[in-house]
C-alpha positions in Angstrom: -13.7 3.8 18.9 -11.4 6.8 19.2 -8.1 7.2 17.3 -6.2 6.3 20.5 -8.1 3.0 20.9 -7.7 2.0 17.2 -5.5 -1.1 16.7 -2.1 -0.4 15.2 -3.0 -2.0 11.9 -5.7 0.6 11.3 -3.5 3.6 11.8 -4.1 6.5 9.4 -1.1 7.7 7.4 -0.7 10.8 9.7 0.0 8.5 12.7 2.9 6.9 10.8 4.7 10.2 10.1 6.6 10.1 13.4 7.8 6.6 12.6 8.8 7.4 9.0 10.6 10.5 10.3 12.5 8.3 12.8 13.4 5.7 10.1 14.5 8.5 7.7 16.7 9.9 10.4 18.2 6.5 11.2 19.2 6.1 7.5 20.5 9.6 7.3 17.8 10.7 4.8 17.1 14.5 4.8 13.7 14.0 3.3 10.6 13.8 5.4 7.4 12.4 4.0 3.9 13.7 4.1 0.6 12.0 4.9 0.0 12.0 1.1 3.3 10.2 0.4 2.6 7.6 3.1 -0.9 7.2 1.8 0.5 6.3 -1.7 2.8 3.7 -0.2 0.0 2.2 1.9 -2.4 2.2 -1.1 0.2 0.3 -3.1 0.7 -2.3 -0.3 -3.1 -2.7 0.0 -3.7 -3.1 -3.8 -0.8 -5.5 -4.3 -1.8 -7.5 -1.3 -5.3 -7.9 -2.7 -4.5 -8.1 -6.4 -1.3 -10.2 -6.4 -0.5 -11.8 -3.1 0.1 -10.6 0.5 3.9 -11.4 0.4 4.2 -9.3 -2.7 3.2 -6.1 -0.8 6.4 -5.5 1.1 8.5 -6.5 -1.9 6.6 -4.1 -4.1 6.8 -1.2 -1.7 10.6 -1.8 -1.4 10.9 -1.7 -5.2 8.7 1.4 -5.3 11.3 3.1 -3.0 14.1 1.9 -5.3 12.3 3.2 -8.3 11.6 6.6 -6.6 15.3 6.9 -5.7 16.4 6.1 -9.3 13.8 8.4 -10.8 15.1 11.3 -8.7 18.8 10.4 -8.6 20.9 13.4 -9.6 17.9 15.7 -9.8 18.6 18.1 -7.0 15.4 20.0 -7.7 13.2 16.9 -7.3 15.0 15.7 -4.2 14.8 19.2 -2.6 11.2 19.8 -3.5 8.6 17.8 -1.5 6.0 18.4 -4.2 8.2 17.0 -6.9 8.9 13.8 -4.9 5.2 13.4 -4.2 4.4 13.7 -7.9 7.0 11.1 -8.9 5.8 8.8 -6.0 2.2 9.2 -7.1 3.0 8.3 -10.7 5.0 5.3 -9.8 2.4 4.2 -7.2 -0.4 4.5 -9.8 1.5 2.4 -12.3 2.1 -0.5 -10.0 -1.5 -0.3 -8.6 -2.9 -0.5 -12.1 -0.7 -3.5 -12.8 -1.6 -5.2 -9.5 -5.4 -4.7 -10.0 -5.6 -5.2 -13.8 -4.6 -8.8 -14.4 -3.7 -11.9 -12.5 -0.1 -13.2 -12.4 0.1 -16.1 -14.9 1.0 -19.5 -13.5 3.7 -21.7 -15.0 1.3 -23.0 -17.6 0.4 -19.5 -18.6 -3.3 -19.9 -17.8 -3.5 -16.7 -15.7 -4.6 -18.6 -12.6 -3.4 -16.9 -9.4 -1.7 -18.9 -6.7 0.4 -21.1 -9.0 3.2 -18.6 -9.3 4.8 -19.8 -6.1 8.5 -20.7 -6.6 9.3 -24.4 -6.6 11.8 -25.7 -4.0 15.3 -24.8 -5.2 14.3 -21.8 -7.4 14.9 -19.4 -4.5 18.5 -20.6 -4.3 18.9 -20.2 -8.1 18.4 -23.9 -8.9 15.8 -24.6 -11.5 
């Protein structure tokens, strides 16, 4: 199967660069991300999906972006240097990947069984 025939869910990070550039432009972000940066984000999504739960992957990658923004806020050198951003992203990604693959999320009884951490009805709306 050639790269052009490959299904969208099997795209390599380099094929996502045009999309990430378009989204960055849409949000007015001057930064552009490399294949390596996108690889870190995709690796986090994969590991969280497998190690925690599939719905946790987009939430975690969102939080990874928030953490990256906060870690580099006010640091003009880091924001202006692609290598510095990549280094911070790599460190944050490694931390969350280690957490996702190291241990199961404990259930409400604290037994460590996965799958029991789903919120009960009402908890999402702030009702316990």
